[in-house]
Every structure is written in structure tokens, then in C-alpha cells.
N, CA, C and O of each residue as an XYZ file, in Angstrom:
340
protein
N     223.727    -73.131    -33.003
C     222.926    -72.415    -33.948
C     223.753    -71.325    -34.607
O     224.546    -70.621    -33.981
N     223.525    -71.231    -35.887
C     224.240    -70.232    -36.655
C     223.260    -69.142    -37.071
O     222.515    -69.311    -38.036
N     223.257    -68.033    -36.353
C     222.333    -66.932    -36.653
C     223.025    -65.916    -37.560
O     224.215    -65.644    -37.401
N     222.288    -65.368    -38.492
C     222.890    -64.356    -39.365
C     223.183    -63.072    -38.588
O     222.470    -62.721    -37.648
N     224.222    -62.398    -38.991
C     224.614    -61.155    -38.318
C     223.639    -60.041    -38.681
O     223.221    -59.928    -39.833
N     223.287    -59.241    -37.723
C     222.367    -58.131    -37.969
C     223.112    -56.811    -38.171
O     222.485    -55.754    -38.232
N     224.415    -56.860    -38.275
C     225.193    -55.630    -38.429
C     225.790    -55.533    -39.835
O     226.993    -55.323    -39.993
N     224.948    -55.686    -40.840
C     225.406    -55.589    -42.219
C     225.285    -54.130    -42.653
O     224.235    -53.511    -42.479
N     226.352    -53.588    -43.214
C     226.365    -52.192    -43.657
C     226.033    -52.068    -45.133
O     225.780    -53.070    -45.803
N     226.033    -50.866    -45.632
C     225.679    -50.633    -47.026
C     226.686    -51.208    -48.021
O     226.307    -51.553    -49.141
N     227.934    -51.317    -47.647
C     228.915    -51.983    -48.495
C     229.662    -51.067    -49.440
O     229.478    -49.850    -49.450
N     230.498    -51.685    -50.219
C     231.371    -50.963    -51.140
C     230.584    -50.290    -52.260
O     230.934    -49.188    -52.681
N     229.536    -50.931    -52.745
C     228.724    -50.346    -53.829
C     228.108    -49.016    -53.442
O     228.107    -48.073    -54.233
N     227.588    -48.937    -52.233
C     226.990    -47.687    -51.769
C     228.050    -46.604    -51.611
O     227.805    -45.438    -51.923
N     229.226    -46.989    -51.127
C     230.310    -46.010    -50.981
C     230.710    -45.454    -52.344
O     230.894    -44.246    -52.493
N     230.845    -46.326    -53.334
C     231.226    -45.874    -54.674
C     230.145    -44.972    -55.266
O     230.461    -43.948    -55.871
N     228.878    -45.340    -55.100
C     227.785    -44.519    -55.611
C     227.788    -43.140    -54.942
O     227.615    -42.124    -55.616
N     227.983    -43.101    -53.630
C     228.026    -41.823    -52.915
C     229.212    -40.988    -53.367
O     229.085    -39.775    -53.535
N     230.361    -41.619    -53.566
C     231.558    -40.907    -54.006
C     231.350    -40.305    -55.395
O     231.732    -39.162    -55.643
N     230.740    -41.081    -56.305
C     230.471    -40.579    -57.653
C     229.506    -39.397    -57.598
O     229.711    -38.403    -58.294
N     228.466    -39.490    -56.787
C     227.529    -38.374    -56.647
C     228.220    -37.132    -56.093
O     227.939    -36.018    -56.537
N     229.118    -37.310    -55.132
C     229.841    -36.170    -54.565
C     230.726    -35.503    -55.612
O     230.800    -34.276    -55.671
N     231.397    -36.304    -56.439
C     232.253    -35.742    -57.496
C     231.410    -35.003    -58.535
O     231.789    -33.919    -58.978
N     230.279    -35.576    -58.924
C     229.397    -34.925    -59.891
C     228.871    -33.608    -59.327
O     228.818    -32.611    -60.046
N     228.485    -33.590    -58.067
C     228.018    -32.352    -57.445
C     229.113    -31.302    -57.440
O     228.851    -30.135    -57.731
N     230.330    -31.698    -57.116
C     231.456    -30.747    -57.106
C     231.669    -30.157    -58.500
O     231.886    -28.953    -58.642
N     231.608    -31.018    -59.544
C     231.787    -30.530    -60.909
C     230.658    -29.576    -61.324
O     230.912    -28.567    -61.982
N     229.432    -29.887    -60.947
C     228.303    -29.010    -61.259
C     228.436    -27.654    -60.576
O     228.168    -26.622    -61.192
N     228.845    -27.645    -59.318
C     229.006    -26.382    -58.594
C     230.133    -25.550    -59.196
O     230.037    -24.326    -59.283
N     231.203    -26.228    -59.611
C     232.327    -25.519    -60.236
C     231.874    -24.883    -61.551
O     232.218    -23.735    -61.832
N     231.115    -25.612    -62.348
C     230.605    -25.097    -63.610
C     229.669    -23.913    -63.364
O     229.771    -22.891    -64.044
N     228.763    -24.045    -62.401
C     227.822    -22.970    -62.107
C     228.548    -21.721    -61.635
O     228.182    -20.609    -62.014
N     229.573    -21.896    -60.813
C     230.333    -20.754    -60.317
C     230.991    -20.012    -61.483
O     230.973    -18.782    -61.521
N     231.566    -20.745    -62.425
C     232.179    -20.110    -63.586
C     231.169    -19.361    -64.435
O     231.446    -18.261    -64.913
N     229.988    -19.961    -64.626
C     228.952    -19.292    -65.416
C     228.438    -18.037    -64.723
O     228.197    -17.025    -65.382
N     228.267    -18.085    -63.415
C     227.804    -16.903    -62.680
C     228.842    -15.783    -62.754
O     228.490    -14.616    -62.924
N     230.113    -16.139    -62.626
C     231.172    -15.141    -62.717
C     231.180    -14.507    -64.106
O     231.316    -13.290    -64.240
N     231.032    -15.346    -65.147
C     231.005    -14.845    -66.515
C     229.825    -13.900    -66.729
O     229.963    -12.868    -67.385
N     228.664    -14.256    -66.174
C     227.492    -13.392    -66.307
C     227.721    -12.046    -65.636
O     227.310    -11.016    -66.171
N     228.366    -12.035    -64.481
C     228.630    -10.784    -63.778
C     229.567     -9.901    -64.594
O     229.363     -8.690    -64.673
N     230.591    -10.495    -65.199
C     231.517     -9.713    -66.011
C     230.814     -9.145    -67.238
O     231.046     -7.996    -67.614
N     229.953     -9.952    -67.863
C     229.219     -9.461    -69.031
C     228.297     -8.310    -68.650
O     228.163     -7.345    -69.402
N     227.662     -8.407    -67.487
C     226.773     -7.335    -67.032
C     227.563     -6.063    -66.758
O     227.120     -4.975    -67.125
N     228.716     -6.179    -66.126
C     229.548     -5.002    -65.879
C     229.977     -4.363    -67.191
O     229.987     -3.138    -67.309
N     230.330     -5.176    -68.172
C     230.741     -4.651    -69.478
C     229.567     -3.967    -70.166
O     229.732     -2.917    -70.787
N     228.379     -4.562    -70.055
C     227.194     -3.970    -70.680
C     226.881     -2.613    -70.076
O     226.566     -1.668    -70.799
N     226.966     -2.509    -68.756
C     226.701     -1.236    -68.076
C     227.750     -0.201    -68.468
O     227.412      0.958    -68.708
N     229.016     -0.604    -68.536
C     230.079      0.326    -68.929
C     229.871      0.815    -70.363
O     230.090      1.991    -70.654
N     229.448     -0.078    -71.257
C     229.178      0.314    -72.643
C     228.023      1.300    -72.718
O     228.080      2.275    -73.467
N     226.970      1.045    -71.940
C     225.823      1.961    -71.936
C     226.227      3.330    -71.418
O     225.805      4.345    -71.971
N     227.042      3.378    -70.358
C     227.490      4.654    -69.818
C     228.370      5.393    -70.820
O     228.291      6.616    -70.928
N     229.206      4.661    -71.552
C     230.063      5.290    -72.556
C     229.230      5.865    -73.699
O     229.510      6.963    -74.178
N     228.209      5.126    -74.136
C     227.326      5.635    -75.190
C     226.592      6.884    -74.733
O     226.447      7.841    -75.494
N     226.131      6.875    -73.496
C     225.432      8.042    -72.953
C     226.364      9.244    -72.887
O     225.956     10.360    -73.206
N     227.598      9.031    -72.480
C     228.571     10.119    -72.412
C     228.873     10.653    -73.808
O     229.043     11.860    -73.983
N     228.944      9.771    -74.801
C     229.185     10.218    -76.171
C     228.011     11.039    -76.694
O     228.208     12.054    -77.362
N     226.789     10.599    -76.390
C     225.607     11.352    -76.817
C     225.576     12.734    -76.184
O     225.291     13.727    -76.852
N     225.873     12.789    -74.892
C     225.866     14.076    -74.209
C     226.996     14.965    -74.702
O     226.832     16.182    -74.784
N     228.141     14.375    -75.031
C     229.256     15.153    -75.560
C     228.919     15.683    -76.946
O     229.334     16.785    -77.304
N     228.179     14.917    -77.724
C     227.777     15.366    -79.054
C     226.792     16.525    -78.960
O     226.772     17.396    -79.830
N     225.983     16.539    -77.921
C     225.035     17.639    -77.715
C     225.721     18.876    -77.146
O     225.168     19.975    -77.203
N     226.912     18.706    -76.601
C     227.627     19.831    -76.001
C     227.357     19.992    -74.525
O     227.700     21.018    -73.938
N     226.746     18.990    -73.915
C     226.444     19.049    -72.486
C     227.518     18.320    -71.701
O     228.199     17.432    -72.214
N     227.653     18.713    -70.455
C     228.563     17.991    -69.575
C     227.839     16.764    -69.037
O     226.670     16.856    -68.663
N     228.509     15.624    -68.993
C     227.866     14.459    -68.388
C     227.634     14.693    -66.899
O     228.514     15.181    -66.190
N     226.458     14.345    -66.447
C     226.149     14.535    -65.031
C     226.497     13.280    -64.272
O     226.297     12.167    -64.757
N     227.014     13.466    -63.093
C     227.355     12.351    -62.215
C     226.629     12.556    -60.892
O     226.373     13.698    -60.508
N     226.300     11.503    -60.201
C     225.663     11.666    -58.890
C     226.590     12.442    -57.957
O     227.781     12.150    -57.848
N     226.015     13.423    -57.298
C     226.796     14.213    -56.344
C     227.387     15.468    -56.958
O     227.939     16.296    -56.234
N     227.289     15.638    -58.291
C     227.908     16.797    -58.921
C     227.043     18.040    -58.806
O     227.579     19.149    -58.822
N     225.734     17.905    -58.690
C     224.844     19.060    -58.615
C     224.065     19.074    -57.304
O     222.864     19.346    -57.293
N     224.739     18.786    -56.219
C     224.093     18.821    -54.927
C     223.373     17.539    -54.566
O     222.835     17.427    -53.465
N     223.349     16.575    -55.462
C     222.725     15.302    -55.139
C     223.661     14.496    -54.251
O     224.873     14.501    -54.464
N     223.115     13.806    -53.263
C     223.998     12.955    -52.462
C     224.472     11.768    -53.290
O     223.686     11.206    -54.052
N     225.729     11.374    -53.162
C     226.202     10.218    -53.929
C     225.497      8.944    -53.488
O     225.258      8.732    -52.299
N     225.174      8.110    -54.447
C     224.491      6.862    -54.141
C     225.517      5.822    -53.718
O     226.539      5.630    -54.377
N     225.225      5.150    -52.600
C     226.140      4.121    -52.113
C     225.866      2.814    -52.827
O     224.735      2.528    -53.221
N     226.908      2.032    -52.985
C     226.770      0.718    -53.618
C     225.986     -0.205    -52.690
O     226.013     -0.057    -51.468
N     225.295     -1.152    -53.295
C     224.538     -2.141    -52.521
C     225.523     -3.067    -51.831
O     226.182     -3.872    -52.489
N     225.631     -2.964    -50.526
C     226.611     -3.746    -49.784
C     226.142     -5.174    -49.508
O     226.949     -6.042    -49.176
N     224.838     -5.415    -49.645
C     224.322     -6.738    -49.352
C     224.605     -7.717    -50.503
O     224.681     -8.926    -50.281
N     224.763     -7.195    -51.735
C     224.958     -8.071    -52.893
C     226.094     -7.519    -53.757
O     225.829     -6.986    -54.835
N     227.346     -7.631    -53.318
C     228.433     -7.082    -54.136
C     228.697     -7.956    -55.349
O     228.504     -9.171    -55.306
N     229.136     -7.338    -56.420
C     229.480     -8.096    -57.630
C     230.789     -8.842    -57.403
O     231.727     -8.289    -56.828
N     230.858    -10.084    -57.847
C     232.101    -10.853    -57.641
C     233.216    -10.374    -58.512
O     234.320    -10.917    -58.456
């Protein structure tokens, strides 16, 4: 009697499909990482621009720019749980 084998695997097609999905996932993660990094840099630039404008406005008024800790205020610590990349 010739019985069919019960140990048939997924085969080459499944391996190729899995490999293609893995490569696509890697490319998507790489793209997302670049976009997130770009967003962080843009946010840092936006904050720096806002601080510069505020300093210019205060300088035009003749006031000294205030900084945390300059008038007895405790300095604010950076958020250590979510550092900017």
C-alpha cells in the first residue's frame, strides 16, 4: 500500500511570502523611524524659534528675559521618561 505522507510542510511559496512580508515590514519601520526623527527635529526648531521671538519681544520692551531658576524658582527638570531623539 502506498499511503500519502502526512508530513507536508508549507513549502517554498510560503517561505517567499513570509520573506517578502518581513522585508516590507523592515522598510515600513525604517520609513517611520525617519519620519519620527524629522518630526522631533522640526518640533525642537519650532520651540527654539518661539523662544527667540519671545526674547526679541522682551528685549524690545527693555526687560531682561526670565529663565527658570533665575528669580528663586527651582529649575525644571527635563522629562526623563520620554527624551527627544
